[in-house]
C-alpha positions in Angstrom: -115.3 -123.4 -61.2 -113.8 -120.6 -63.3 -115.5 -119.2 -66.3 -114.2 -117.5 -69.3 -115.5 -113.9 -69.6 -117.8 -113.4 -72.5 -116.6 -111.1 -75.3 -118.2 -107.7 -75.6 -121.7 -107.7 -77.2 -121.5 -107.5 -81.0 -123.8 -104.5 -80.9 -121.0 -102.4 -79.5 -118.7 -103.1 -82.5 -118.9 -101.4 -85.9 -119.7 -103.8 -88.7 -119.9 -104.2 -92.5 -122.5 -106.5 -93.8 -121.5 -108.8 -96.7 -122.7 -106.3 -99.4 -120.8 -103.4 -97.9 -117.8 -105.7 -97.3 -117.8 -106.5 -101.0 -117.6 -102.8 -101.8 -114.9 -102.3 -99.1 -112.9 -105.2 -100.6 -113.1 -103.6 -104.1 -111.9 -100.3 -102.7 -109.1 -102.0 -100.8 -108.0 -103.7 -104.1 -107.9 -100.2 -105.7 -105.7 -98.8 -102.8 -103.3 -101.7 -103.0 -103.4 -101.5 -106.8 -102.3 -97.8 -106.6 -99.3 -98.8 -104.5 -98.4 -101.5 -107.0 -98.8 -99.1 -109.9 -96.5 -96.6 -108.2 -94.0 -99.4 -107.6 -94.1 -100.7 -111.2 -94.7 -97.6 -113.2 -92.8 -95.1 -111.1 -95.3 -92.4 -112.1 -94.3 -89.1 -110.4 -96.8 -87.4 -108.2 -98.5 -84.6 -110.1 -102.0 -83.4 -111.0 -104.6 -86.1 -110.5 -108.0 -86.6 -111.9 -110.5 -83.7 -111.5 -112.3 -83.8 -108.2 -116.1 -83.0 -108.3 -116.0 -81.6 -104.8 -113.2 -79.2 -105.8 -115.0 -78.3 -109.0 -118.2 -77.3 -107.0 -116.6 -75.7 -103.9 -113.1 -74.7 -105.0 -111.7 -76.5 -102.0 -109.9 -79.8 -101.9 -111.9 -82.8 -100.7 -110.7 -84.9 -97.7 -109.4 -87.5 -100.2 -107.6 -85.2 -102.6 -104.1 -86.6 -103.1 -104.8 -90.1 -101.8 -104.0 -91.9 -105.1 -100.7 -90.1 -105.5 -99.9 -90.7 -101.9 -100.5 -94.4 -102.3 -98.4 -94.5 -105.4 -95.6 -92.7 -103.5 -95.8 -95.5 -100.9 -95.3 -97.9 -103.7 -92.2 -96.1 -104.8 -90.9 -96.2 -101.2 -91.2 -92.4 -100.7 -93.1 -92.2 -97.4 -92.3 -88.4 -97.0 -94.0 -87.6 -100.3 -96.9 -89.9 -99.4 -97.4 -88.1 -96.1 -97.1 -84.7 -97.8 -99.8 -85.7 -100.3 -102.2 -87.2 -97.9 -101.5 -88.2 -94.2 -104.5 -90.4 -94.2 -103.0 -92.6 -97.0 -101.0 -94.7 -94.4 -104.3 -95.3 -92.5 -106.1 -96.1 -95.7 -103.4 -98.5 -96.8 -103.4 -100.3 -93.4 -107.2 -100.5 -93.5 -107.0 -101.9 -97.1 -104.6 -104.6 -96.0 -106.7 -105.6 -93.1 -109.8 -105.8 -95.3 -108.1 -107.8 -97.9 -106.7 -110.3 -95.3 -110.0 -110.7 -93.4 -112.7 -110.3 -96.0 -112.3 -113.4 -98.3 -113.2 -115.9 -95.6 -116.0 -113.7 -94.3 -117.5 -113.2 -97.7 -117.4 -116.9 -98.4 -119.1 -117.7 -95.1 -121.5 -114.7 -95.4 -120.3 -113.2 -92.1 -120.0 -109.5 -91.2 -116.6 -107.9 -90.7 -116.5 -106.2 -87.3 -114.1 -103.9 -85.6 -113.8 -101.8 -82.4 -115.3 -98.3 -82.7 -112.0 -96.7 -81.7 -110.7 -97.8 -85.2 -113.5 -95.8 -86.8 -112.6 -92.7 -84.8 -108.9 -93.1 -85.6 -109.5 -93.3 -89.3 -112.0 -90.4 -89.3 -109.5 -88.4 -87.3 -106.6 -89.1 -89.7 -108.8 -88.1 -92.7 -110.0 -84.9 -91.0 -106.6 -83.9 -89.8 -105.2 -84.3 -93.3 -108.0 -82.3 -94.7 -107.5 -79.5 -92.2 -103.8 -79.4 -93.0 -104.6 -79.2 -96.7 -107.2 -76.5 -96.2 -104.7 -74.6 -94.0 -102.2 -74.7 -96.9 -99.8 -76.9 -95.0 -100.0 -79.7 -97.7 -99.7 -79.6 -101.5 -102.9 -79.3 -103.4 -104.6 -76.7 -101.2 
């Protein structure tokens, strides 16, 4: 008699409880909204809102340029988006996944889970973009 192997234990996966999932859904809406704003308004990339991290340290934060990068994606300018923030593509992909998967999970009060590799890929993209910005390889350094 053959048996179906059991899925990996849930403890090995990263998860968002329903409260955090609600916050993630709101942030995902903001990310997709920035893409939509860029597409509709055609606002050119320029100086953004003041960054508290930069005001205190004089250095750009890991997310400096993210809004303008998302707006550039909305305008179809991937080169400008990657120049502003390489992590924007990862953030946009994560936002789409959250928006697709979260409504049903929120209604059923279930956690959103994902493989830990995803966490490391997202963190790596953010840190690589920040290192490039600190190294002067991207605008806004």
